[in-house]
C-alpha positions as CSV (number, residue, x, y, z in Angstrom):
1,M,97.4,142.1,109.0
2,N,100.5,144.3,108.0
3,H,102.5,142.3,110.5
4,I,101.6,139.1,108.6
5,F,102.5,140.6,105.2
6,S,105.8,141.9,106.6
7,T,106.7,138.5,108.0
8,V,105.8,136.7,104.8
9,A,108.0,139.4,102.9
10,A,110.8,138.9,105.3
11,D,110.7,135.1,105.1
12,G,110.3,135.0,101.3
13,A,114.0,134.5,100.8
14,F,113.9,131.4,103.1
15,A,111.0,130.0,101.2
16,I,112.9,130.3,97.9
17,R,115.8,128.5,99.4
18,L,113.6,125.7,100.5
19,L,112.1,125.3,96.9
20,V,115.5,125.4,95.4
21,A,116.7,122.7,97.9
22,M,113.7,120.6,96.9
23,L,114.5,121.0,93.3
24,L,118.2,120.2,93.5
25,G,117.6,117.2,95.8
26,A,114.9,116.0,93.4
27,L,117.4,116.0,90.5
28,V,119.7,113.7,92.3
29,G,116.9,111.6,93.6
30,I,115.4,111.0,90.2
31,E,118.8,109.4,89.1
32,R,118.8,107.1,92.1
33,Q,115.1,106.2,91.6
34,T,115.7,105.2,88.0
35,R,118.3,102.9,89.1
36,G,116.0,101.1,91.4
37,R,117.7,102.4,94.7
38,A,115.7,102.5,97.9
39,A,117.0,106.0,98.7
40,G,115.3,107.6,95.7
41,L,113.4,110.8,94.8
42,R,111.5,111.4,98.1
43,T,114.6,110.5,100.3
44,N,117.0,112.8,98.5
45,I,114.2,115.6,98.6
46,L,113.8,115.3,102.3
47,V,117.5,115.1,103.0
48,C,118.0,118.3,101.1
49,L,115.1,120.1,102.5
50,G,116.0,119.2,106.1
51,S,119.6,120.3,105.7
52,A,118.7,123.5,104.2
53,A,116.0,124.1,106.9
54,I,118.4,123.6,109.8
55,I,120.9,126.1,108.5
56,M,118.2,128.6,107.8
57,V,116.7,128.2,111.3
58,F,120.1,128.9,112.9
59,Q,120.6,132.0,110.6
60,K,117.1,133.3,111.2
61,L,117.4,132.9,115.0
62,S,120.8,134.7,114.9
63,M,119.3,137.7,113.0
64,D,116.1,137.8,115.2
65,L,118.1,137.7,118.4
66,N,120.5,140.1,117.0
67,L,123.5,138.1,118.3
68,G,126.9,139.8,117.7
69,A,130.4,138.7,118.3
70,E,130.3,140.1,121.8
71,S,127.2,137.9,122.6
72,I,127.5,135.1,125.1
73,V,125.0,133.1,123.1
74,R,126.3,131.5,120.0
75,M,124.3,130.5,116.9
76,D,127.0,129.3,114.5
77,P,125.7,127.9,111.2
78,A,129.1,126.1,110.9
79,R,128.4,124.0,113.8
80,A,124.8,123.2,112.5
81,A,126.4,122.2,109.2
82,A,128.7,119.9,110.9
83,G,125.8,118.4,112.9
84,V,123.9,117.8,109.7
85,I,126.8,116.0,107.8
86,T,127.5,113.9,110.9
87,G,123.7,112.9,111.2
88,I,123.4,112.2,107.6
89,G,126.4,109.7,107.9
90,F,124.1,107.3,109.9
91,L,121.3,107.6,107.2
92,G,123.8,106.8,104.6
93,A,125.2,103.7,106.4
94,G,121.8,102.3,106.4
95,T,121.8,102.1,102.7
96,I,125.0,100.0,102.5
97,I,124.5,96.3,102.1
98,K,127.6,94.1,102.9
99,T,127.7,90.3,102.3
100,K,130.5,87.9,102.0
101,D,130.9,88.4,98.3
102,F,130.0,92.0,97.6
103,I,129.2,95.5,99.0
104,R,126.3,97.4,97.6
105,G,124.9,100.9,98.3
106,L,128.2,102.9,98.6
107,T,127.2,105.3,95.7
108,T,123.8,105.8,97.2
109,A,125.2,106.5,100.6
110,A,127.5,108.9,99.1
111,S,124.8,110.7,97.2
112,I,122.9,111.1,100.3
113,W,125.8,112.6,102.0
114,V,126.4,115.1,99.0
115,V,122.7,116.0,98.8
116,S,122.9,117.1,102.5
117,A,125.8,119.3,101.5
118,I,123.8,120.7,98.7
119,G,121.0,121.5,101.3
120,V,123.5,123.2,103.6
121,T,124.8,125.3,100.7
122,V,121.3,126.4,99.5
123,G,120.4,127.1,103.2
124,L,123.3,129.6,103.3
125,G,122.0,131.2,100.2
126,E,124.8,130.2,98.0
127,Y,122.6,129.3,94.9
128,A,125.5,129.3,92.4
129,I,127.7,126.9,94.4
130,A,124.6,124.6,95.2
131,S,123.8,124.6,91.3
132,A,127.4,123.8,90.4
133,L,127.6,121.1,93.0
134,T,124.5,119.4,91.8
135,L,125.6,119.7,88.2
136,L,128.9,117.9,89.1
137,V,127.0,115.3,91.1
138,L,124.7,114.5,88.1
139,I,127.7,114.2,85.8
140,A,129.3,111.8,88.2
141,L,126.2,109.7,88.5
142,Y,125.0,109.8,84.8
143,A,128.1,110.3,82.5
144,L,130.8,108.5,84.5
145,H,128.5,105.6,84.9
146,R,128.7,105.0,81.3
147,L,132.4,105.2,80.8
148,P,133.8,101.9,79.6
149,I,136.1,101.2,82.5
150,T,137.5,97.7,82.7
151,E,137.3,96.5,86.3
152,D,138.1,93.4,88.3
153,R,135.1,91.1,88.8
154,Y,134.7,88.8,91.9
155,M,133.0,85.6,91.9
156,S,132.6,82.5,94.0
157,L,132.7,79.1,92.4
158,R,131.1,76.1,94.2
159,L,131.9,72.4,93.2
160,R,130.9,69.1,94.5
161,W,132.1,65.8,93.6
162,T,132.7,62.1,95.0
163,G,136.2,61.0,95.1
164,D,139.6,62.4,96.4
165,L,141.0,65.8,96.5
166,D,143.4,65.4,93.7
167,L,140.9,67.0,91.3
168,L,141.2,70.3,93.3
169,G,144.7,70.6,92.1
170,E,143.5,70.2,88.5
171,I,140.9,72.7,88.9
172,T,143.3,75.5,90.4
173,D,145.8,74.8,87.6
174,V,143.0,75.5,85.0
175,L,141.8,78.6,86.7
176,T,145.3,80.0,87.0
177,E,146.2,79.3,83.3
178,Q,143.0,81.2,82.3
179,G,144.4,84.2,84.2
180,M,141.9,84.0,87.1
181,Q,143.4,84.9,90.4
182,I,142.3,82.7,93.5
183,K,141.7,84.9,96.4
184,S,140.7,82.2,99.0
185,S,139.0,78.7,99.1
186,E,137.1,76.6,101.5
187,V,137.3,72.7,101.2
188,T,135.3,70.1,102.8
189,R,135.5,66.3,102.4
190,Q,133.3,63.8,104.2
191,P,135.4,60.6,105.0
192,N,132.7,58.1,104.9
193,T,131.0,59.1,101.7
194,H,134.1,60.7,100.1
195,V,132.0,63.7,99.0
196,C,134.0,66.9,98.4
197,H,132.6,70.3,98.7
198,V,134.8,73.3,97.4
199,V,134.2,77.0,97.4
200,I,136.8,79.1,95.5
201,W,136.6,82.9,95.6
202,L,138.0,84.4,92.3
203,R,139.1,87.6,90.7
204,T,139.2,88.1,87.0
205,R,139.0,90.9,84.5
206,K,137.5,89.0,81.5
207,E,133.9,88.0,82.0
208,K,134.2,85.8,78.7
209,D,136.9,83.7,80.2
210,A,134.9,83.1,83.3
211,Q,131.9,82.0,81.3
212,L,134.1,79.7,79.3
213,I,135.6,78.0,82.3
214,L,132.1,77.6,83.9
215,K,130.9,75.9,80.7
216,Q,133.8,73.5,80.8
217,L,133.2,72.6,84.4
218,Q,129.5,72.1,83.8
219,E,130.3,69.6,80.9
220,D,132.8,67.7,83.1
221,T,130.9,64.6,84.2
222,R,133.2,64.2,87.3
223,F,131.3,66.9,89.0
224,D,127.9,66.3,90.7
225,E,127.4,70.0,91.1
226,V,128.7,73.3,89.7
227,G,127.4,76.5,90.8
228,W,128.7,80.3,91.0
229,R,127.6,83.7,91.7
């Protein structure tokens, strides 16, 4: 019985580290969950707990085996930390969604990676550093998200009409005059039916101008189809 109590007392510090890792991981996970991300509360808790646990196991084994600098066996927590960060990279990559028009999930992947770093820091017993890191992460996710930063917007414009391709030159002139930059385009014309399909990828900074152009194109009776995303 005394051995059990002594073991619990000795491992109490490690249990506290796990609880702290769970709490700090949950703080980041709540933010991701409220934004509807797949890697939410539970994922971030598990990542932080696992990272902390791996570091603590290496530390505990090193202490139990009494491994010194002269020992042949090496239990280096730094190597364990490097393995954790590398492994989490694969998990983060799974949250990134890339299509032809956009990339989504980069912030979630980055948050998973930094949550693993928080877990490693907690596993080493550096509570102050882990708390400061968590605070900075929450500031980046909550506060910086609300900054009114003007950013480029990308969209694809799809048009279909019956006739010749002279209309395409008129469209590009209008888009350029409105300050929209044409990144690339894809043009298809069927010789027998004279049906033209055009997809134009655009970059703009003013959402209002883009909506105005789309409205003008929809009101133009020369087009059989106008679409965008």
